[in-house]
N, CA and C of each residue as an Amber inpcrd file, in Angstrom:
protein
   522
  18.6220000  -5.0110000  -4.0490000  18.2200000  -3.5120000  -3.9540000
  19.0440000  -3.9110000  -1.9500000  19.0420000  -2.4950000  -2.1780000
  20.0680000  -2.1150000  -0.7310000  17.8750000  -2.8340000   0.1020000
  19.0350000  -2.6840000   1.6350000  17.9020000  -2.9110000   2.2030000
  17.4750000  -1.7570000   3.1730000  15.9620000  -1.5970000   3.6840000
  15.6870000  -0.4660000   3.9000000  15.0200000  -0.8750000   4.7600000
  14.2130000  -0.4890000   6.4210000  12.8700000  -0.8060000   6.8940000
  12.2760000  -0.4870000   6.9450000  11.3480000  -0.3310000   7.3400000
   9.9580000  -0.0470000   7.4080000  10.2970000   1.1440000   8.2230000
  10.7000000   1.0970000   9.3920000  10.6190000   2.0430000  10.5730000
  11.6870000   3.0420000   9.9190000  12.6230000   2.8390000   8.8860000
  13.4890000   4.4870000   8.0670000  12.5830000   4.8530000   6.8000000
  11.7630000   3.8580000   6.7610000  11.0390000   4.1970000   6.0420000
   9.9820000   5.6660000   6.0910000   9.4970000   4.6550000   7.3400000
   8.3940000   6.5560000   8.2890000   8.6620000   6.8900000   8.8410000
  10.1800000   6.1010000   9.0660000  10.9420000   7.9990000   9.9570000
  11.3400000   9.3920000   9.2980000  11.6570000   8.9500000   7.8420000
  12.4630000   9.6040000   7.2220000  10.5520000  10.6690000   6.7870000
   9.9770000   9.9030000   6.2870000   8.7790000  10.6940000   5.4930000
   8.6370000  11.5660000   6.9790000   8.1030000  10.9280000   8.1060000
   7.6550000  11.9810000   9.1720000   8.7780000  13.0230000   9.4790000
   9.6490000  12.9920000   9.8000000  10.1990000  14.2270000  10.1920000
  11.3760000  15.1920000   8.6260000  11.1400000  14.3580000   7.7920000
  12.0080000  15.0030000   6.9820000  11.0370000  15.7750000   5.4090000
   9.9600000  15.4490000   5.9560000   8.3320000  15.8600000   4.7360000
   8.0400000  17.4520000   5.0890000   8.8420000  18.8880000   4.7600000
   7.9950000  19.7850000   4.4630000   6.4360000  20.0430000   4.5460000
   6.2860000  20.6820000   5.6690000   4.6220000  20.5610000   5.9760000
   3.9040000  19.8100000   6.0090000   3.6020000  18.8350000   5.7810000
   3.3360000  17.3560000   5.0160000   1.4140000  17.5340000   6.7230000
   0.6850000  17.5570000   6.0370000   0.0350000  16.7640000   7.6830000
   0.5640000  15.3160000   8.2620000   0.0560000  15.8420000   9.6070000
   0.5180000  13.6510000  10.5420000  -0.3430000  14.1400000  11.6000000
  -0.4160000  12.6330000  11.0900000  -1.7830000  11.7160000  12.4800000
  -1.6090000  10.2150000  12.3980000  -1.5950000  10.4120000  14.1350000
  -0.7660000   8.9480000  13.9470000   0.4730000   8.8450000  13.3250000
   0.3420000   8.1240000  12.4140000   1.4170000   6.8820000  11.4390000
   1.0460000   7.9700000  10.6260000   1.1080000   8.4260000  10.2910000
   0.7450000   8.8430000   9.0460000   0.7790000  10.6960000   8.4630000
   1.1090000  11.0230000   7.2610000   2.4010000  12.8710000   7.3260000
   2.7070000  12.2630000   5.4510000   1.0340000  13.2450000   5.3720000
   1.0650000  13.6990000   3.6850000   0.7630000  14.5800000   3.0380000
   1.3120000  15.0220000   2.2830000   0.4590000  16.4400000   2.2680000
  -1.1740000  16.2210000   0.7390000  -1.6920000  16.7620000   1.0340000
  -2.2190000  17.3040000  -0.8440000  -1.9800000  18.4270000  -1.5580000
  -2.8970000  17.4980000  -2.0060000  -1.3610000  17.8170000  -4.0950000
  -2.4590000  18.5690000  -4.6050000  -2.4030000  19.4270000  -4.9510000
  -2.8420000  20.3450000  -5.9790000  -3.3840000  19.6320000  -6.8220000
  -5.3400000  19.3440000  -7.2990000  -5.4810000  18.3100000  -8.4460000
  -6.9350000  19.5850000  -8.6800000  -7.5980000  19.1810000  -9.5080000
  -8.7580000  19.1170000 -10.5460000  -9.5410000  18.6580000 -10.7510000
  -9.3990000  17.7370000 -10.5290000  -9.9020000  16.2560000 -10.9410000
 -10.7110000  15.5050000  -9.3620000  -9.4180000  15.4760000  -8.4260000
 -10.0230000  14.8380000  -7.5570000  -9.1320000  14.9810000  -6.3300000
  -8.2310000  14.3440000  -5.0740000  -7.7450000  14.2730000  -4.0410000
  -6.7880000  13.8150000  -4.3220000  -6.0260000  13.9880000  -3.7490000
  -4.5190000  13.6330000  -4.6700000  -3.5230000  14.2320000  -3.0460000
  -3.1470000  12.5630000  -2.3700000  -2.0010000  12.2830000  -1.4900000
  -1.3390000  11.4080000  -1.1850000  -0.3120000  12.2770000  -1.3150000
   1.1840000  12.4220000  -1.5810000   2.3910000  11.9160000  -0.0870000
   2.3110000  10.5870000   0.3180000   3.4070000  10.5620000   1.1870000
   2.6750000   9.1900000   2.7520000   2.7520000   8.8090000   3.6410000
   2.1770000   8.1780000   4.5450000   0.9790000   8.2790000   4.8310000
   0.1970000   6.6690000   4.1800000  -1.6020000   7.7800000   4.5750000
  -1.1160000   6.1070000   5.6360000  -3.0630000   5.7900000   5.8310000
  -3.4870000   5.5800000   6.7080000  -5.1410000   4.9250000   5.9310000
  -5.4240000   3.1980000   6.1950000  -7.0350000   3.1850000   5.9180000
  -7.2670000   4.0500000   6.3340000  -7.1510000   4.4010000   7.5640000
  -8.6370000   5.5770000   8.2930000  -8.5170000   6.6890000   7.2350000
  -6.9770000   6.9440000   7.2730000  -7.4900000   8.3790000   6.0930000
  -8.3350000   7.9650000   4.9280000  -8.5200000   6.9950000   3.7470000
  -9.2230000   6.4940000   3.1480000 -10.4520000   6.0900000   3.4770000
 -11.0490000   5.6150000   4.4450000 -12.9500000   5.6180000   4.7110000
 -13.1990000   6.7710000   5.2160000 -12.4230000   7.6480000   6.1900000
 -12.7290000   8.9010000   7.0370000 -13.3460000   9.8820000   5.7910000
 -12.3910000  10.2690000   4.0460000 -12.2880000  11.4390000   4.3460000
 -13.3780000  10.6970000   2.7200000 -14.3770000  11.8450000   2.9560000
 -15.1620000  10.9650000   1.9260000 -14.4470000  12.1330000   0.6520000
 -14.3870000  11.9020000   0.1480000 -12.7540000  12.4160000  -1.3000000
 -12.4320000  10.7480000  -1.9560000 -12.8080000  10.2630000  -1.1430000
 -11.9770000   8.8600000  -0.9930000 -13.1790000   7.4990000  -1.2430000
 -14.7530000   7.9870000  -1.2230000 -16.0880000   7.4040000  -1.5390000
 -15.4750000   6.2730000  -2.0350000 -14.2350000   5.9880000  -3.1200000
 -14.5360000   4.5140000  -3.5820000 -13.8750000   3.0740000  -3.2110000
 -12.8510000   3.8970000  -1.9810000 -12.4860000   2.8130000  -1.2190000
 -13.8460000   2.5150000  -0.0310000 -14.9330000   3.1040000   0.2310000
 -16.2190000   2.5130000   1.0750000 -16.5170000   1.6590000   0.6330000
 -17.1180000   2.1440000  -0.8130000 -17.6660000   1.2540000  -1.7490000
 -16.6690000  -0.5760000  -2.1440000 -15.9510000  -0.2480000  -2.4420000
 -15.3040000  -1.5480000  -3.1420000 -15.1380000  -2.2400000  -1.8430000
 -15.6980000  -1.7960000  -0.7600000 -15.1440000  -2.9750000   0.6470000
 -16.3010000  -3.7810000   1.0010000 -17.7680000  -3.0090000   0.2720000
 -18.9430000  -3.1390000   0.0240000 -18.8220000  -4.8260000  -0.9580000
 -17.9490000  -4.8040000  -0.9710000 -18.3010000  -5.9220000  -3.0270000
 -17.5240000  -6.6950000  -2.6210000 -16.9030000  -8.4250000  -3.0920000
 -16.4800000  -8.9740000  -3.2020000 -16.1560000  -9.8310000  -2.2090000
 -15.4310000 -11.1270000  -2.5880000 -14.4990000 -11.2950000  -0.5490000
 -13.0220000 -11.3460000  -1.5180000 -12.4050000 -12.2230000  -0.2930000
 -10.9940000 -12.0940000  -0.4550000 -10.9710000 -13.6840000  -0.5770000
 -10.0630000 -13.5020000  -1.7860000  -8.8600000 -15.0930000  -2.2720000
  -8.8020000 -16.2350000  -1.3330000  -9.3370000 -17.5640000  -1.2330000
  -9.5950000 -18.3160000   0.2630000  -7.9720000 -18.8250000   0.2740000
  -7.7930000 -18.8310000  -1.1480000  -6.0040000 -19.7870000  -0.4940000
  -4.7280000 -18.1700000   0.1830000  -5.0470000 -16.6130000  -0.8480000
  -4.6760000 -15.5700000  -0.1110000  -4.7020000 -15.7450000   1.5950000
  -5.1310000 -15.9940000   1.8520000  -6.1530000 -15.3870000   3.5630000
  -5.0860000 -17.1900000   4.3810000  -5.1780000 -17.4980000   4.2900000
  -4.6660000 -18.9740000   3.9150000  -2.7140000 -18.7590000   4.3870000
  -2.8090000 -18.2780000   3.2650000  -1.4780000 -17.7920000   3.5320000
  -0.6400000 -16.6150000   4.1370000  -1.5570000 -15.8490000   3.9320000
  -1.6070000 -14.8850000   4.8240000  -1.2240000 -14.8180000   6.7880000
  -1.9470000 -15.9780000   6.8270000  -2.2770000 -16.8300000   8.4190000
  -1.4370000 -17.2980000   8.4460000  -1.1200000 -17.5030000   7.8670000
  -0.1220000 -18.5430000   8.3530000   1.8370000 -17.8040000   8.4290000
   1.4790000 -17.0830000   6.9240000   2.5120000 -17.0210000   7.3970000
   3.4940000 -14.8360000   8.1010000   1.7280000 -14.6130000   8.4240000
   1.7610000 -13.7470000   8.7780000   3.5410000 -12.8910000   9.8210000
   3.2590000 -13.1000000   9.8630000   4.9430000 -13.0990000  11.2180000
   5.8490000 -13.5600000  10.3610000   5.7630000 -13.3750000   9.4570000
   7.6030000 -13.8270000   8.1670000   7.4970000 -12.2340000   7.3890000
   6.2880000 -11.2670000   7.1600000   7.3650000 -10.0550000   6.9100000
   6.3630000  -9.1320000   6.4780000   6.3970000  -8.9730000   6.0960000
   5.0560000  -7.4260000   6.6760000   5.7740000  -6.2670000   4.5420000
   4.2460000  -5.5520000   4.7650000   4.0730000  -5.1690000   3.1170000
   4.4710000  -3.6930000   3.1840000   4.6340000  -2.7360000   1.5740000
   5.0520000  -1.9610000   1.5090000   4.2400000  -1.4030000  -0.1350000
   3.2480000  -0.8750000   0.1190000   2.3210000  -0.6410000  -0.8130000
   2.8360000   0.9840000  -0.8240000   2.3780000   1.3000000  -3.1080000
   2.9290000   2.6620000  -3.3030000   1.4560000   2.4090000  -4.0500000
   0.9520000   3.5750000  -4.0230000  -0.1440000   3.9370000  -4.4850000
  -1.7140000   5.0710000  -4.7430000  -1.9440000   5.4600000  -5.4770000
  -2.1840000   6.4590000  -5.9920000  -3.3420000   6.2810000  -5.8420000
  -4.4290000   7.7540000  -4.7710000  -4.8850000   7.8920000  -4.8520000
  -6.1760000   8.9920000  -5.7250000  -6.1420000   9.1120000  -7.2600000
  -6.0490000   9.4810000  -7.8780000  -6.3050000   8.5310000  -8.7560000
  -5.7470000   7.3680000  -8.7500000  -5.2720000   6.3870000  -9.8400000
  -7.0010000   4.9570000  -9.7730000  -7.2280000   5.0320000 -10.7190000
  -8.2990000   4.0930000 -10.6370000  -7.7140000   2.8920000 -10.8780000
  -7.0030000   2.4230000 -10.3780000  -6.1550000   1.0420000 -11.0070000
  -5.9350000   0.8010000  -9.0350000  -5.5410000   2.0110000  -7.8260000
  -5.6100000   1.2190000  -7.0160000  -7.1240000   1.1880000  -6.3270000
  -7.7360000   2.1430000  -6.7800000  -9.0840000   2.6370000  -6.0620000
  -9.9340000   1.0300000  -6.4160000  -9.1350000   0.2910000  -7.6860000
 -10.2280000  -0.7090000  -7.9460000  -9.6830000  -1.9490000  -6.3770000
  -7.6960000  -1.4090000  -6.8470000  -7.0730000  -2.7030000  -5.5540000
  -7.1870000  -2.5450000  -3.9110000  -6.7840000  -1.7040000  -3.8870000
  -6.2420000  -1.2230000  -2.6370000  -8.0600000  -2.0050000  -1.5350000
  -9.1460000  -1.9930000  -1.9830000 -10.5580000  -2.1990000  -1.1460000
  -9.7590000  -3.8980000  -0.8720000  -9.4660000  -4.3470000  -2.2760000
  -8.6700000  -5.8660000  -1.6580000  -7.9350000  -5.7540000  -1.0700000
  -7.1700000  -5.5510000  -1.7510000  -5.7470000  -6.2160000  -0.6770000
  -6.2660000  -5.6590000   1.0730000  -7.1130000  -4.9840000   1.3410000
  -7.6860000  -4.3340000   2.6120000  -8.4170000  -5.6710000   2.9190000
  -9.8190000  -5.8910000   1.6860000 -10.0430000  -7.0000000   2.8860000
  -9.7390000  -8.3180000   3.1460000  -8.6740000  -8.7140000   2.3750000
  -7.6850000  -9.5140000   2.2770000  -6.4630000  -9.8500000   4.1070000
  -6.8050000  -8.6490000   3.9790000  -5.7880000  -8.4680000   5.1010000
  -7.1080000  -8.1960000   6.4590000  -7.9800000  -7.9040000   6.2440000
  -9.4900000  -8.0110000   7.2910000 -10.0520000  -9.7320000   7.1330000
  -8.9890000  -9.9510000   6.5460000 -10.1830000 -12.3520000   6.2440000
  -9.1520000 -12.9760000   7.1770000  -7.2400000 -12.0340000   6.8900000
  -6.8070000 -12.8520000   6.8310000  -5.6530000 -12.8010000   8.6360000
  -6.8010000 -11.6730000   9.1400000  -6.2550000 -11.8180000  10.6260000
  -5.2860000 -10.2160000  10.5800000  -4.0780000 -10.4200000   8.5330000
  -2.9290000  -9.7550000   9.1230000  -2.6270000  -8.6690000   9.4600000
  -1.5470000  -8.0460000  10.6700000  -1.7590000  -6.3650000  11.3140000
  -1.4070000  -5.6200000  11.0390000  -2.8270000  -4.3330000  10.7320000
  -2.6780000  -3.1150000   9.9260000  -1.0150000  -2.5300000   9.4770000
  -0.9520000  -3.2290000  11.0250000   0.3930000  -2.1920000  11.6100000
   1.3540000  -2.5940000  11.0760000   1.3380000  -3.5430000  10.3710000
   2.3710000  -4.1960000   8.9740000   2.5530000  -3.8730000   8.2270000
   1.6190000  -2.5210000   7.3840000   1.6100000  -2.4820000   6.7040000
   2.2840000  -0.6250000   6.2570000   2.3760000  -0.8980000   5.5040000
   3.1380000   0.7040000   5.2170000   2.9190000   1.5710000   3.6870000
   1.7090000   2.4830000   3.4160000   0.8650000   3.0440000   2.2510000
   1.5300000   3.9730000   2.0010000   1.4520000   4.5170000   1.0930000
   2.4890000   5.1120000   0.1100000   2.0130000   5.8710000  -0.4410000
   1.0460000   7.2060000  -0.1760000   0.8370000   7.6110000  -1.5770000
   1.6480000   8.4920000  -2.0170000   1.2870000   8.3970000  -3.8350000
   1.4310000   9.3480000  -4.5360000   0.7780000   9.9880000  -6.3220000
   1.9480000  11.3700000  -6.1100000   0.9730000  12.2160000  -7.3120000
   0.9910000  11.8080000  -8.5510000   0.4900000  12.1690000  -9.1340000
  -0.3590000  12.0900000 -10.6500000   1.2310000  11.8520000 -11.3980000
   2.1220000  12.2710000 -11.0080000   3.6130000  11.8430000 -11.9080000
   4.9710000  10.4710000 -11.2420000   3.9540000   9.9330000 -10.0800000
   4.4890000   8.8310000 -10.0530000   5.4250000   8.9130000  -9.0330000
   5.1260000  10.0290000  -8.0820000   7.1500000  10.2630000  -7.0980000
   5.9720000  10.0570000  -5.4610000   6.9500000  10.1320000  -5.1610000
   6.3920000  10.0160000  -3.2810000   6.9720000  10.3280000  -2.7540000
   7.1020000  11.3010000  -1.8560000   7.8950000  11.9570000  -0.9560000
   9.4330000  11.0530000  -0.8070000  10.8960000  11.6590000  -0.4090000
  12.1460000  11.4690000   0.0250000  12.9410000  11.1530000  -1.2820000
  12.2390000  10.6090000  -2.7100000  12.7710000   9.6680000  -3.3710000
  12.6550000   8.1210000  -3.4110000  11.4510000   7.6180000  -2.6840000
  11.1380000   6.1820000  -2.0530000  10.7510000   6.1650000  -3.2960000
   9.6730000   6.2330000  -4.7210000  10.0520000   5.8470000  -5.5910000
  11.0470000   5.3490000  -6.7530000  11.7990000   6.3960000  -6.2760000
  13.4120000   5.8620000  -6.8600000  14.0030000   4.1360000  -6.1340000
  14.3330000   4.9110000  -4.8540000  14.9850000   3.4610000  -3.6480000
  13.9680000   2.6670000  -4.3010000  13.0020000   2.7390000  -4.4720000
  11.9080000   1.4290000  -4.7950000  11.9560000   0.6560000  -6.6340000
  12.4760000   2.0520000  -6.7160000  11.7270000   1.1740000  -8.6330000
  10.5490000   1.4490000  -8.6520000   9.9090000   1.9920000  -8.5240000
   8.4770000   2.2050000  -9.0820000   8.1760000   2.9620000 -10.0210000
   7.4940000   1.8630000 -11.1980000   6.6240000   3.0230000 -12.0390000
   5.9170000   2.5620000 -12.2780000   4.7390000   2.5050000 -11.8500000
   3.3670000   1.6700000 -11.8140000   2.5130000   1.7700000 -10.3120000
   1.6820000   1.8350000 -10.5390000   0.7710000   2.0670000  -8.7990000
  -0.5530000   1.0020000  -9.1770000  -1.1750000   0.5460000  -8.6980000
  -0.4570000  -0.0830000  -7.0330000   0.7050000  -0.7890000  -7.0630000
   1.9730000  -0.8030000  -6.1330000   2.7390000  -1.7340000  -6.2100000
   2.9470000  -1.6330000  -4.9690000   2.8550000  -3.4000000  -4.9950000
   3.0240000  -3.9960000  -3.4360000   4.1550000  -4.5760000  -3.5520000
   4.8000000  -4.1390000  -2.5760000   5.9780000  -5.1390000  -2.2030000
   6.3970000  -5.9590000  -0.6820000   6.2400000  -7.2500000  -0.5190000
   6.3360000  -7.8480000   0.4270000   7.9700000  -7.5570000   0.8580000
   8.2960000  -7.4530000   2.4090000   9.2190000  -7.0670000   2.3190000
   9.5240000  -8.3410000   3.9120000  11.0350000  -8.7740000   4.0180000
  11.2670000 -10.1730000   5.0420000  12.4960000  -9.1820000   5.4170000
  12.1850000  -8.2530000   6.7770000  13.0970000  -8.1250000   7.5250000
  13.7660000  -6.8360000   6.6170000  12.9860000  -6.3020000   6.0440000
  13.1860000  -5.1060000   4.8200000  13.6170000  -4.5090000   4.0990000
  13.3490000  -5.7500000   4.2740000  14.4640000  -6.7660000   2.0210000
  13.2950000  -7.5960000   1.1590000  12.8540000  -6.0240000  -0.0160000
  11.3390000  -7.0920000  -1.0030000  12.2260000  -8.3000000  -1.2430000
  11.0440000  -8.6980000  -0.7860000  11.5900000 -10.5260000  -1.7440000
  10.1810000 -10.6920000  -2.5640000   9.5250000 -10.3010000  -2.8950000
   8.7340000  -9.9510000  -4.6460000   7.8610000  -8.7970000  -4.3440000
   6.9890000  -9.2260000  -5.6860000   6.3500000  -7.8710000  -5.6130000
   5.3250000  -7.6040000  -6.9350000   3.8570000  -7.5780000  -6.4570000
   3.1360000  -7.2460000  -7.3300000   1.8860000  -5.9900000  -8.6700000
   2.7650000  -5.3780000  -8.8780000   2.6730000  -4.5520000  -9.7430000
   1.5540000  -5.4060000 -10.2440000   0.6670000  -3.9430000 -10.2260000
  -1.3220000  -3.6260000 -10.2590000  -1.9500000  -4.6400000 -10.1940000
  -2.6070000  -6.2010000 -10.6390000  -3.2190000  -6.9240000 -11.0760000
  -2.4590000  -7.5160000 -11.3530000  -0.9290000  -7.6610000 -11.3020000
  -0.0120000  -8.6450000 -11.3010000  -0.7720000  -9.6710000 -12.8670000
   0.9020000 -10.6160000 -12.8460000   0.9010000 -11.2870000 -15.0220000
   0.1280000 -12.1330000 -14.6730000  -0.2400000 -12.1530000 -13.7040000
  -2.1770000 -12.8990000 -13.8080000  -3.2800000 -12.6990000 -13.8080000
  -3.4330000 -11.2090000 -13.1050000  -4.9030000 -11.1510000 -13.5930000
  -5.1040000 -11.0400000 -11.6130000  -4.4910000 -11.9750000 -10.6000000
  -5.1660000 -12.1060000  -9.5700000  -4.1590000 -11.1280000  -8.6880000
  -4.7990000  -9.4370000  -8.0290000  -3.2720000  -9.7110000  -7.3710000
  -3.3770000 -10.2920000  -6.1370000  -4.1700000 -10.8670000  -5.5630000
  -4.4280000 -11.7570000  -4.1350000  -3.5630000 -12.7640000  -4.1750000
  -3.6720000 -14.0580000  -4.9160000  -2.9960000 -15.1100000  -5.5360000
  -1.5620000 -14.4420000  -5.0880000  -1.5750000 -13.9070000  -6.2660000
   0.2650000 -13.3690000  -6.7290000   0.8980000 -13.1540000  -5.5520000
   0.3330000 -12.4590000  -4.5280000   0.8330000 -12.5550000  -3.2080000
   1.1540000 -13.1340000  -1.8480000   0.0880000 -13.7230000  -2.4000000
   0.0400000 -15.1240000  -1.4610000   1.1010000 -15.7690000  -2.0260000
   1.1860000 -15.7970000  -3.7060000   2.8780000 -17.0650000  -4.3070000
   3.8220000 -16.7730000  -3.2850000   4.4290000 -15.2130000  -3.4740000
   5.1790000 -14.8720000  -2.8980000   5.3730000 -15.2770000  -1.3200000
   4.2060000 -14.9450000  -1.0510000   4.2450000 -15.7760000   1.1670000
   4.6070000 -16.4940000   0.9410000   3.9700000 -17.5910000   0.5670000
   4.0340000 -19.2500000   0.2220000   5.0470000 -19.7590000   0.7780000
   6.4080000 -18.4930000  -0.1620000   7.8480000 -19.1710000   0.0970000
   8.4670000 -18.7470000   0.9770000   7.7810000 -17.8290000   1.9570000
   8.6690000 -17.1330000   2.6680000   8.6210000 -18.6300000   3.9770000
């Protein structure tokens, strides 16, 4: 797979998007949708936390705990990797897994600045064809990157049904 740096991804999205909202490290478009608010582009946790359309995020953060093994691996290896996440604000799997993912980051002290969250529309397309570059077919997809190169991914709940543990397995091999 071609090597892409998170900075290049973020820069491309920030400067090449036609008419997105830009706030800090986010650059996204609000897609017209009759069922729910759909954001497409680079998002931040703050966008999800502060927009009442995404009450599912705050609600999901209230329940559960982070996988202890995943917390340990993220703490131990946090300097070695970054994370690229493709998700849909409209997608039930994303609505369930994003709070779990951010709870893992919180518990492990993993720096949020090393995470790039890309919102996708219902057709599962991202701005600047990032879905093609990273071969994204399902959301959410969590990619572990080392120096901008993918070293592993977990799609939706993963093969075992435990996204956090599968991410930890990838991180433990770094």
